[in-house]
DRENDREN-831768 format. One line per field, with one value per atom (N, C-alpha, C): residue number from 0; residue in three letters; atom name; z, x, y negated. Coordinates in steps of 0.001 Angstrom, whole numbers, always signed. Each point is the difference from the previous one (the first is absolute). Layout:
residues N
nr [NUM, ...]
rest [ALA, ...]
atom [CA, ...]
up [Z, ...]
east [X, ...]
north [Y, ...]
***
This chain:
residues 94
nr [0, 0, 0, 1, 1, 1, 2, 2, 2, 3, 3, 3, 4, 4, 4, 5, 5, 5, 6, 6, 6, 7, 7, 7, 8, 8, 8, 9, 9, 9, 10, 10, 10, 11, 11, 11, 12, 12, 12, 13, 13, 13, 14, 14, 14, 15, 15, 15, 16, 16, 16, 17, 17, 17, 18, 18, 18, 19, 19, 19, 20, 20, 20, 21, 21, 21, 22, 22, 22, 23, 23, 23, 24, 24, 24, 25, 25, 25, 26, 26, 26, 27, 27, 27, 28, 28, 28, 29, 29, 29, 30, 30, 30, 31, 31, 31, 32, 32, 32, 33, 33, 33, 34, 34, 34, 35, 35, 35, 36, 36, 36, 37, 37, 37, 38, 38, 38, 39, 39, 39, 40, 40, 40, 41, 41, 41, 42, 42, 42, 43, 43, 43, 44, 44, 44, 45, 45, 45, 46, 46, 46, 47, 47, 47, 48, 48, 48, 49, 49, 49, 50, 50, 50, 51, 51, 51, 52, 52, 52, 53, 53, 53, 54, 54, 54, 55, 55, 55, 56, 56, 56, 57, 57, 57, 58, 58, 58, 59, 59, 59, 60, 60, 60, 61, 61, 61, 62, 62, 62, 63, 63, 63, 64, 64, 64, 65, 65, 65, 66, 66, 66, 67, 67, 67, 68, 68, 68, 69, 69, 69, 70, 70, 70, 71, 71, 71, 72, 72, 72, 73, 73, 73, 74, 74, 74, 75, 75, 75, 76, 76, 76, 77, 77, 77, 78, 78, 78, 79, 79, 79, 80, 80, 80, 81, 81, 81, 82, 82, 82, 83, 83, 83, 84, 84, 84, 85, 85, 85, 86, 86, 86, 87, 87, 87, 88, 88, 88, 89, 89, 89, 90, 90, 90, 91, 91, 91, 92, 92, 92, 93, 93, 93]
rest [MET, MET, MET, THR, THR, THR, ILE, ILE, ILE, GLN, GLN, GLN, GLN, GLN, GLN, LEU, LEU, LEU, ILE, ILE, ILE, GLU, GLU, GLU, THR, THR, THR, LEU, LEU, LEU, GLU, GLU, GLU, GLU, GLU, GLU, ILE, ILE, ILE, LYS, LYS, LYS, GLU, GLU, GLU, HIS, HIS, HIS, VAL, VAL, VAL, SER, SER, SER, GLU, GLU, GLU, ASP, ASP, ASP, ALA, ALA, ALA, GLU, GLU, GLU, VAL, VAL, VAL, ARG, ARG, ARG, PHE, PHE, PHE, ALA, ALA, ALA, SER, SER, SER, GLN, GLN, GLN, PRO, PRO, PRO, SER, SER, SER, TRP, TRP, TRP, PRO, PRO, PRO, PHE, PHE, PHE, GLU, GLU, GLU, TYR, TYR, TYR, SER, SER, SER, ILE, ILE, ILE, ALA, ALA, ALA, ASP, ASP, ASP, ALA, ALA, ALA, TYR, TYR, TYR, PHE, PHE, PHE, LEU, LEU, LEU, ASN, ASN, ASN, MET, MET, MET, ASP, ASP, ASP, THR, THR, THR, ARG, ARG, ARG, LEU, LEU, LEU, ASP, ASP, ASP, LEU, LEU, LEU, ALA, ALA, ALA, HIS, HIS, HIS, GLN, GLN, GLN, ASN, ASN, ASN, HIS, HIS, HIS, GLY, GLY, GLY, ASP, ASP, ASP, TYR, TYR, TYR, PHE, PHE, PHE, LYS, LYS, LYS, ASP, ASP, ASP, ILE, ILE, ILE, ASP, ASP, ASP, GLU, GLU, GLU, ILE, ILE, ILE, LYS, LYS, LYS, LYS, LYS, LYS, GLU, GLU, GLU, LYS, LYS, LYS, ASP, ASP, ASP, VAL, VAL, VAL, VAL, VAL, VAL, TYR, TYR, TYR, LEU, LEU, LEU, GLU, GLU, GLU, GLU, GLU, GLU, GLY, GLY, GLY, SER, SER, SER, GLN, GLN, GLN, ILE, ILE, ILE, GLY, GLY, GLY, TYR, TYR, TYR, LEU, LEU, LEU, PRO, PRO, PRO, GLU, GLU, GLU, GLU, GLU, GLU, ALA, ALA, ALA, LYS, LYS, LYS, GLU, GLU, GLU, LEU, LEU, LEU, ILE, ILE, ILE, GLY, GLY, GLY, TRP, TRP, TRP]
atom [N, CA, C, N, CA, C, N, CA, C, N, CA, C, N, CA, C, N, CA, C, N, CA, C, N, CA, C, N, CA, C, N, CA, C, N, CA, C, N, CA, C, N, CA, C, N, CA, C, N, CA, C, N, CA, C, N, CA, C, N, CA, C, N, CA, C, N, CA, C, N, CA, C, N, CA, C, N, CA, C, N, CA, C, N, CA, C, N, CA, C, N, CA, C, N, CA, C, N, CA, C, N, CA, C, N, CA, C, N, CA, C, N, CA, C, N, CA, C, N, CA, C, N, CA, C, N, CA, C, N, CA, C, N, CA, C, N, CA, C, N, CA, C, N, CA, C, N, CA, C, N, CA, C, N, CA, C, N, CA, C, N, CA, C, N, CA, C, N, CA, C, N, CA, C, N, CA, C, N, CA, C, N, CA, C, N, CA, C, N, CA, C, N, CA, C, N, CA, C, N, CA, C, N, CA, C, N, CA, C, N, CA, C, N, CA, C, N, CA, C, N, CA, C, N, CA, C, N, CA, C, N, CA, C, N, CA, C, N, CA, C, N, CA, C, N, CA, C, N, CA, C, N, CA, C, N, CA, C, N, CA, C, N, CA, C, N, CA, C, N, CA, C, N, CA, C, N, CA, C, N, CA, C, N, CA, C, N, CA, C, N, CA, C, N, CA, C, N, CA, C, N, CA, C, N, CA, C, N, CA, C, N, CA, C, N, CA, C, N, CA, C, N, CA, C, N, CA, C]
up [-3168, -348, -1209, +46, -1140, -937, -1208, -949, +559, +701, +580, +1080, +834, +1028, -635, -1086, -693, -590, -630, -575, +1089, +1122, +1099, +567, +150, +515, -954, -1295, -978, -67, +149, +9, +1196, +1163, +1184, -217, -528, -239, -1041, -1004, -1089, +522, +1148, +582, +543, +178, +628, -935, -1221, -948, -1334, -851, -1327, -847, -1008, -834, -840, -146, -766, +901, +1262, +923, -517, +27, -448, +1013, -508, +848, -125, +1126, +12, +926, -114, +799, +865, +1305, +935, +235, -9, +111, +901, +594, +753, +1233, +1088, +1193, +498, -162, +520, -952, -1246, -990, -911, +515, -679, -1290, -1029, -1288, -369, -954, -549, -1497, -486, -1398, -582, -1306, -687, -198, -361, -331, -1507, -678, -1459, -538, +642, -513, +1052, -282, +881, -846, +566, -689, +942, -576, +854, -489, +949, -283, +553, -860, +423, -710, +128, -614, -1514, -638, -1453, -460, +684, -428, +268, +1079, +269, -1080, -407, -1058, -1325, -297, -1222, -6, +1139, +95, -182, +591, -140, -1457, -674, -1408, -881, +240, -808, +130, +1181, +245, -297, -576, -445, +1073, +1206, +1058, +834, -446, +805, +1344, +24, +1228, +223, +3, +146, +1420, +528, +1289, -255, +854, -72, +96, -813, -14, +1383, +754, +1362, +880, -202, +744, -384, -1297, -485, +591, +88, +540, +1472, +728, +1422, +247, -1018, +153, +229, +835, +244, -1124, -257, -920, +666, -789, +533, -953, +560, -776, +302, -1049, +149, -488, +814, -393, -440, -1245, -536, +430, +554, +392, -1246, +105, -1095, +246, -182, +177, +1460, +379, +1339, -34, +867, +23, +851, +1083, +892, +1389, +941, +1393, +467, +862, +564, +901, -194, +841, +1486, +851, +1453, +475, -545, +427, -297, -1166, -378, +914, +308, +909, +1361, +481, +1302, -42, -1087, -158, -10, -703, -97, +1305, +740, +1245, -153, -1035, -229, +667]
east [+18279, +1362, +418, +1191, +518, +769, +267, +761, +1400, +595, +1327, -51, -1047, -144, -188, -780, -197, +1312, +752, +1297, +929, +89, +878, -440, -1305, -510, +338, -214, +320, +1503, +817, +1457, +420, -622, +306, -445, -1196, -534, +834, +472, +786, +1228, +512, +1166, -328, -1292, -413, -735, -284, -724, +739, -353, +619, -528, +764, -395, -1236, -356, -1202, -1205, +82, -1135, -1175, -1185, -1190, -417, -554, -588, -1507, -670, -1446, -630, -1323, -760, -980, +5, -943, -1143, -1226, -1167, -1059, -821, -1187, +308, +434, +371, -1066, -1276, -1031, -283, +412, -154, +1212, +1199, +1258, +275, +306, +403, +1360, +646, +1234, -182, +621, -111, +1380, +109, +1209, -116, +1090, -3, +180, -966, +17, +942, +14, +802, +82, +781, +109, -190, -703, -294, +254, +153, +177, -875, -414, -682, +862, +369, +684, -664, +535, -631, -106, +1054, -7, -1063, -104, -1000, -1407, -192, -1328, -379, +947, -269, -269, +764, -234, -1393, -422, -1337, -1076, +201, -976, -108, +1128, +12, -642, +347, -539, -1512, -508, -1430, -784, +642, -656, -895, +521, -742, -867, -230, -809, +667, +1305, +762, +844, -602, +793, -72, +1144, +126, +746, -202, +731, +1492, +800, +1447, +607, -498, +509, -304, -1163, -331, +946, +248, +894, +1397, +471, +1339, +98, -1127, -8, -67, -409, -149, +1370, +10, +1229, +227, +1263, +328, -401, -551, -458, +418, +432, +306, -1083, -572, -1038, +523, -192, +298, -1310, -53, -1225, -137, -1158, -304, +17, +705, +21, -1023, +402, -894, -93, -1189, -145, +660, +968, +752, -726, -564, -718, -70, -346, -28, +1422, +134, +1302, +443, +1213, +471, +22, -217, -23, +1281, +1152, +1279, +33, -532, -15, -947, -1168, -939, +650, +707, +658, +1098, +788, +1090, -550, -1116, -611, -692, -474, -699, -1513, -465, -1428, -468]
north [+27166, +343, -836, -530, -760, +929, -485, +810, +295, -972, +226, +1075, -27, +1041, +1374, +68, +1271, +511, -889, +381, +520, -714, +418, +1349, +186, +1269, +1135, -211, +1042, +271, -1040, +195, +863, -238, +818, +1447, +183, +1341, +737, -730, +591, +755, -419, +660, +1389, +295, +1255, +962, -425, +852, +8, +961, +43, -1160, -389, -1134, +283, +1272, +316, +270, -424, +145, -831, +571, -713, -1058, -1076, -1026, +162, +153, +189, -1025, -98, -948, +770, -268, +630, -970, +532, -866, +619, -857, +382, +852, -609, +762, +976, -343, +902, +1163, -105, +1082, -81, +357, -331, +779, -766, +545, -569, +654, -535, -203, -1072, -382, -250, +212, -440, -1514, -624, -1422, -87, -608, -47, -1072, -1160, -1103, -1097, -1007, -1164, -1256, -966, -1252, -1159, -1187, -1171, -1145, -806, -1258, -1114, -916, -1207, -1169, -1177, -1163, +172, +505, +164, +995, +1160, +988, -519, -736, -581, -1016, -847, -977, +705, +1065, +776, +608, +563, +586, -1057, -1163, -1080, -425, -84, -397, +1073, +1274, +1101, +123, -281, +156, -1275, -975, -1222, -620, -47, -658, +916, +1251, +920, +263, -39, +213, -1245, -1139, -1214, -518, -251, -666, -1305, -943, -1246, +301, -665, +252, -195, -964, -210, +1209, +635, +1223, +1128, +141, +1060, -176, -1225, -260, +377, -12, +348, +1501, +766, +1452, +650, +1016, +754, +1001, +321, +1082, +1314, +915, +1282, +1114, +1136, +1203, +1022, +579, +1020, +1336, +1028, +1367, +629, +466, +581, +1455, +311, +1379, +880, +1114, +962, +1089, +1211, +1143, +404, +460, +569, +1375, +182, +1256, +1030, -442, +900, -587, +846, -439, -265, -975, -325, +1144, +514, +1109, -392, +985, -230, -671, +432, -590, -1493, -394, -1423, -777, +581, -662, -223, +1004, -114, -1062, -12, -969, -1427, -212, -1328, -377, +999, -272, +20, +714, +131, +1240]
***
């Protein structure tokens, strides 16, 4: 899923739920749990170069390799809330 697809999906969902609806993460289809989302982070060329510089070469990749890397957004797992409700499992198709 791209960031644009996620934005479009959330915009569509926003029309059907209240603005204070929680966003959660469903994980592990064979033993389903739900988690909060703690934060969101991104890796792009600038953050990769900053990390390489901060780590003094411990995380150094060739600049040409870094330029080829795709931008990525990471959602950080927050707290485990509990088992995924049956309705959510059914909705997802688990």
